[in-house]
C-alpha positions in Angstrom: -112.8 18.9 -23.0 -115.2 18.9 -26.0 -117.8 21.6 -26.1 -120.3 19.0 -25.2 -118.4 18.0 -22.1 -118.2 21.7 -21.0 -122.0 21.9 -21.3 -122.4 18.7 -19.2 -120.1 20.1 -16.5 -122.1 23.3 -16.5 -125.3 21.4 -15.9 -123.8 19.3 -13.2 -122.5 22.3 -11.3 -125.9 24.0 -11.5 -127.6 20.8 -10.2 -125.2 20.8 -7.3 -126.0 24.5 -6.6 -129.7 23.6 -6.5 -129.0 20.7 -4.1 -126.5 22.4 -1.7 -128.6 25.2 -0.5 -126.2 26.3 2.3 -123.1 26.5 0.2 -122.3 29.6 -1.8 -121.9 29.2 -5.6 -118.1 29.9 -5.6 -117.7 27.1 -3.1 -119.7 24.6 -5.2 -117.7 25.5 -8.3 -114.4 25.2 -6.4 -115.3 21.8 -5.0 -116.4 20.5 -8.4 -113.1 21.5 -10.0 -110.9 20.3 -7.1 -112.3 16.8 -7.5 -111.6 16.8 -11.3 -107.9 17.6 -11.6 -107.9 16.4 -15.2 -109.9 19.4 -16.3 -107.5 21.9 -18.0 -107.3 25.6 -17.0 -109.1 26.9 -20.1 -111.9 24.4 -19.7 -112.2 25.4 -16.0 -112.4 29.0 -16.9 -115.0 28.3 -19.7 -117.3 26.3 -17.5 -117.0 28.6 -14.5 -117.7 31.7 -16.6 -120.8 30.0 -18.2 -122.1 29.0 -14.7 -121.7 32.6 -13.5 -123.3 34.1 -16.6 -126.3 31.8 -16.3 -126.7 33.0 -12.7 -126.5 36.6 -13.8 -129.5 36.1 -16.0 -131.4 34.0 -13.5 -134.7 35.9 -13.5 -134.8 36.4 -17.3 -134.0 32.8 -18.0 -136.8 31.8 -15.6 -139.2 34.2 -17.3 -138.5 32.6 -20.7 -138.9 29.0 -19.4 -142.3 29.9 -17.9 -143.3 31.7 -21.1 -142.6 28.6 -23.2 -144.1 26.2 -20.6 -140.9 24.5 -19.9 -140.0 22.9 -16.5 -137.4 25.1 -14.7 -134.4 22.8 -14.3 -130.6 23.3 -14.5 -130.6 21.4 -17.8 -133.4 23.6 -19.2 -131.6 26.7 -18.1 -128.4 25.7 -19.9 -130.4 24.9 -23.0 -132.2 28.2 -22.9 -129.0 30.1 -22.3 -127.2 28.4 -25.2 -130.2 29.4 -27.5 -131.0 32.9 -26.2 -127.6 34.2 -25.1 -125.1 32.3 -27.2 -127.5 32.3 -30.1 -126.8 28.7 -31.1 -129.0 27.4 -34.0 -130.8 24.1 -34.1 -127.9 22.2 -35.5 -125.5 23.5 -33.0 -127.8 22.8 -30.0 -128.4 19.2 -31.2 -124.6 18.8 -31.6 -124.0 19.9 -28.0 -126.8 17.6 -26.6 -125.7 14.6 -28.6 -125.6 11.9 -25.9 -121.9 11.0 -26.7 -119.4 10.2 -23.9 -119.2 13.0 -21.3 -122.0 14.9 -23.1 -125.6 15.7 -22.2 -128.3 13.3 -23.2 -130.1 14.1 -26.5 -133.0 16.5 -26.3 -136.4 15.0 -25.4 -139.5 15.7 -27.4 -140.6 18.3 -24.8 -137.2 20.0 -25.0 -137.3 20.0 -28.8 -140.8 21.6 -28.6 -140.0 24.5 -26.3 -136.6 25.0 -27.9 -138.4 25.9 -31.2 -140.2 28.7 -29.4 -136.9 30.2 -28.2 -135.0 30.3 -31.5 -134.7 33.8 -32.9 -136.2 35.5 -29.9 -134.8 38.8 -28.4 -133.6 38.0 -24.9 -134.9 41.3 -23.4 -138.5 40.8 -24.4 -140.8 43.8 -24.3 -143.3 42.0 -22.1 -140.7 41.5 -19.3 -141.5 43.4 -16.1 -138.8 45.9 -15.1 -137.8 43.9 -12.0 -137.2 40.8 -14.2 -135.3 42.8 -16.7 -132.9 44.1 -14.1 -132.7 40.9 -12.1 -134.2 42.3 -8.9 -135.1 39.7 -6.3 -138.7 40.1 -5.1 -137.6 40.1 -1.4 -135.7 43.4 -1.9 -137.8 45.0 -4.6 -139.7 47.5 -2.4 -136.6 48.5 -0.5 -134.3 49.0 -3.5 -137.0 50.9 -5.5 -137.5 53.2 -2.5 -133.7 53.7 -2.1 -132.7 54.1 -5.7 -135.8 56.0 -6.8 -135.6 57.2 -10.5 -132.2 55.5 -10.9 -133.5 52.1 -10.0 -133.1 50.6 -13.4 -129.7 52.0 -14.1 -128.4 51.0 -10.6 -129.7 47.5 -10.9 -128.5 47.0 -14.4 -125.0 48.0 -13.3 -125.1 45.2 -10.7 -125.6 42.5 -13.4 -122.3 42.5 -15.2 -119.1 41.2 -13.6 -116.9 43.5 -11.4 -113.6 45.1 -12.3 -110.3 43.7 -11.1 -109.0 46.3 -8.6 -105.7 46.2 -6.8 -104.6 48.0 -3.7 -100.9 49.1 -3.6 -99.1 48.4 -0.3 -97.8 52.0 0.2 -95.4 50.7 2.9 -93.4 48.8 0.2 -94.1 50.8 -3.0 -95.7 53.9 -4.5 -98.7 53.5 -6.8 -96.6 54.7 -9.7 -93.8 52.2 -9.2 -96.3 49.3 -8.8 -98.1 50.3 -12.0 -94.8 50.4 -13.9 -93.7 47.0 -12.5 -97.0 45.5 -13.5 -96.7 46.8 -17.0 -93.3 45.1 -17.3 -95.1 41.9 -16.5 -97.7 42.5 -19.1 -100.5 43.8 -16.8 -101.9 47.1 -17.8 -103.7 49.2 -15.2 -105.1 52.7 -14.6 -105.3 54.7 -11.4 -108.6 54.3 -9.6 -110.5 57.6 -9.5 -111.2 57.6 -5.7 -108.7 55.5 -3.8 -105.2 57.0 -3.6 -103.9 53.4 -3.3 -105.8 51.8 -6.1 -105.1 50.4 -9.6 -107.7 49.0 -11.9 -106.7 46.2 -14.4 -107.8 46.9 -18.0 -108.6 43.3 -18.6 -108.7 39.9 -16.8 -105.1 38.9 -15.8 -103.3 36.3 -13.9 -101.5 38.1 -11.1 -99.9 35.3 -9.2 -96.7 35.3 -11.3 -96.1 39.0 -11.4 -93.3 40.6 -9.5 -95.5 43.2 -7.6 -97.9 40.4 -6.4 -95.1 38.0 -5.4 -93.2 40.8 -3.5 -96.4 41.9 -1.6 -96.6 45.3 -3.4 -100.2 44.7 -4.5 -103.3 42.9 -3.2 -106.6 42.3 -5.0 -109.2 44.5 -3.3 -112.2 46.4 -4.7 -111.7 50.2 -4.7 -114.8 50.6 -2.5 -113.3 48.3 0.1 -110.1 50.3 0.0 -112.1 53.4 0.6 -113.5 52.1 3.9 -109.9 51.9 5.2 -109.1 55.2 3.6 -111.8 57.2 5.4 -110.6 55.6 8.7 -107.6 57.9 8.2 -105.3 55.7 10.3 -102.0 57.4 11.0 -98.6 56.1 12.1 -98.5 55.4 15.8 -102.2 54.9 16.3 -104.0 52.2 18.2 -106.5 50.5 15.8 -109.1 47.8 16.4 -110.4 46.0 13.3 -113.4 44.3 15.0 -114.7 42.2 12.1 -111.3 41.6 10.4 -112.1 38.4 8.5 -109.3 37.5 6.2 -107.5 40.7 6.8 -108.0 42.8 3.7 -108.8 46.1 5.5 -106.3 45.2 8.3 -103.6 45.2 5.6 -104.8 48.5 4.2 -104.8 50.1 7.6 -101.4 48.8 8.5 -99.9 50.1 5.3 -101.5 53.5 5.9 -99.8 53.5 9.3 -96.5 52.8 7.7 -96.0 49.8 10.1 -96.0 52.2 13.1 -98.5 51.7 15.9 -100.7 48.7 16.7 -103.6 46.9 15.0 -105.7 44.3 16.7 -107.6 42.1 14.2 -110.6 40.3 15.7 -113.3 38.1 14.3 -115.5 35.2 15.4 -114.2 33.0 12.6 -110.8 31.8 13.9 -109.9 30.1 10.6 -110.5 33.3 8.5 -108.3 35.2 11.0 -105.5 32.7 10.7 -105.5 33.0 6.9 -104.5 36.6 7.3 -101.2 35.7 9.0 -99.4 34.8 5.7 -100.8 38.0 4.0 -99.4 40.2 6.8 -96.0 38.6 6.6 -95.9 38.8 2.8 -96.8 42.6 3.0 -94.1 43.0 5.8 -96.7 44.4 8.1 -97.1 41.5 10.6 -95.0 43.3 13.3 -97.9 45.6 14.2 -100.8 43.2 13.8 -102.2 41.2 16.8 -104.8 38.4 16.0 -107.4 37.7 18.6 -110.3 35.4 17.9 -113.7 36.4 19.4 -114.6 32.7 19.6 -112.2 32.4 22.6 -113.5 33.3 26.0 -110.2 34.9 27.1 -110.2 37.2 24.1 -113.8 38.3 24.8 -112.7 39.1 28.4 -109.7 40.9 27.0 -111.9 43.1 24.9 -114.0 44.1 27.9 -110.9 45.5 29.5 -110.1 47.7 26.5 -112.4 50.5 27.5 -111.5 53.8 25.7 -108.1 52.4 24.5 -108.3 52.8 20.7 -108.0 55.7 18.3 -110.0 53.9 15.7 -112.4 51.0 15.9 -113.6 49.7 12.5 -116.7 47.5 12.4 -117.1 46.1 8.8 -120.2 44.3 9.9 -121.8 41.1 8.5 -124.7 42.1 6.3 -127.0 41.0 3.4 -124.2 41.5 0.8 -126.5 43.3 -1.7 -123.6 45.5 -2.7 -121.6 42.4 -3.9 -124.0 41.0 -6.4 -121.6 41.7 -9.3 -119.2 39.2 -7.8 -121.7 36.9 -6.1 -124.8 36.8 -8.4 -126.2 33.8 -6.5 -126.7 36.0 -3.4 -129.6 37.7 -5.2 -131.6 34.5 -5.0 -130.2 32.5 -2.0 -129.8 33.2 1.7 -126.8 31.4 3.0 -126.5 32.9 6.5 -128.8 34.8 8.9 -132.0 36.5 7.7 -132.1 40.3 7.4 -133.9 40.6 10.7 -131.2 38.5 12.4 -128.4 40.5 10.8 -129.9 43.8 12.1 -129.7 42.4 15.6 -126.1 41.3 15.2 -125.1 44.6 13.7 -126.6 46.5 16.6 -124.8 44.2 19.1 -121.5 44.7 17.3 -121.8 48.5 17.4 -122.8 48.4 21.1 -119.9 46.1 22.1 -117.2 47.7 19.9 -117.9 51.3 20.7 -116.7 50.9 24.3 -113.1 50.5 23.0 -113.1 54.0 21.4 -111.2 56.6 23.3 -112.5 60.1 23.7 -111.5 62.0 20.5 -111.3 58.7 18.7 -113.5 57.3 15.9 -115.9 54.4 15.4 -116.2 53.5 11.8 -119.2 51.3 10.7 -119.3 49.8 7.3 -121.4 47.3 5.2 -121.4 46.0 1.7 -125.2 46.6 1.5 -127.5 49.1 -0.1 -130.3 48.6 2.4 -131.0 51.6 4.6 -132.1 49.1 7.3 -128.5 48.0 7.7 -127.0 51.5 7.2 -128.6 54.8 8.0 -131.3 53.3 10.1 -128.8 51.3 12.1 -126.7 54.4 12.7 -129.7 56.4 13.8 -130.7 53.8 16.3 -127.2 53.6 17.7 -126.9 57.4 18.1 -130.1 57.5 20.1 -128.7 55.2 22.7 -125.1 56.5 22.6 -125.2 60.3 22.8 -121.4 60.4 23.3 -121.0 59.7 19.6 -121.6 62.2 16.8 -121.5 61.8 13.0 -118.3 63.0 11.5 -119.4 64.0 7.9 -117.2 63.0 5.0 -115.6 65.8 3.1 -117.9 66.4 0.1 -114.9 67.1 -2.2 -114.0 63.4 -2.0 -117.1 62.6 -4.1 -118.0 59.6 -1.9 -121.2 61.0 -0.4 -121.8 63.0 2.8 -122.4 62.7 5.7 -121.9 59.0 5.0 -120.0 57.2 2.2 -122.4 55.6 -0.2 -120.9 53.8 -3.2 -122.7 52.0 -6.1 -121.5 50.3 -9.3 -123.5 52.7 -11.4 -122.2 55.9 -9.8 -118.8 54.9 -8.7 -117.8 51.7 -10.6 -117.2 49.9 -7.3 -119.1 47.4 -5.3 -121.9 48.8 -3.2 -120.7 50.1 0.2 -121.9 52.2 3.1 -119.6 53.8 5.7 -120.3 56.0 8.6 -117.6 57.7 10.7 -118.7 58.5 14.3 -116.5 60.6 16.6 -116.5 60.0 20.3 -117.0 63.4 21.9 
């Protein structure tokens, strides 16, 4: 693709994101690329990266367009991004918007006029409000300022850039040291993650699919923070474990490996298709023998769950949430609501805790986790649960782990992970 065609593709994807309000950005990008097989891998990477980077500066681009009295459209955003971030000069910009085949139409008089006001400007203008500068959505401003306090700007800034590429080693098949060495032989350099005993962090963007450790099931892509949720569960060989909101099975895999394929894990979720996608992953990791899949969408499985009173050593509830902790990976989530509202989520989370806790045996653990910063979904949710379930007590995390106590609280700024909350509750 010519540079002009890449710019046009970026505009088209952003237009689709604006039109398809209920589809997350990664889905829109994926659909666009799937229907254009002729686009090469380098071009795909270039276009996708520019789309994501434009979304990462959403508030600041919008502020600039308003300042220069420009209409806020996907085309205007791309034009402003090319000038302010990529620092293209007038000649370069006109060359990109030249109206040739597969290229954007030439700049209009209005676009030429506001473009002149953008050339040579510092992107982080001194007049920008702090919330604009750190890309904080107005809907969460009050809550996040209250939670982060004096670290608000540092924490929010850390959420803007892209996430690291973290890998979890399948300790049933390999040690972390052996996996690291095997990856290096395939040209992938990694470092041990500072908190997770199973984690490796890639030093740069890499293509894992053709590496021996990935093909053989020795490693899976998983953020260190997500690994730590499974780690604090402390699942041991021979245990009975229920992963109540298992999804595609990332934490199920981590738990099964921790149990060294001894015991039993039941993976449940409302989304039957997501559950099914985990099957191949379990087989590849050679852990499928101890994993049962039960879809909560089926009436018989809901009835089965009701019969499991006090049967499990560990019940993990990685609850659906606002996803504020994943903004590094999903920058569109700052500005778009694809699922239930926060108020609806709070109700769902409370119902999940109330339903799943019945399966915890006396002496067992209920582990509640979210990828959210919001106290409403975390500490406040746990406080409300404990008031109505006195048979559960908080089991504080060991402070020496450096993950927070009594609850695990992770942020990109403090821990270089996605944002996570985890509470371990013991049934006494």
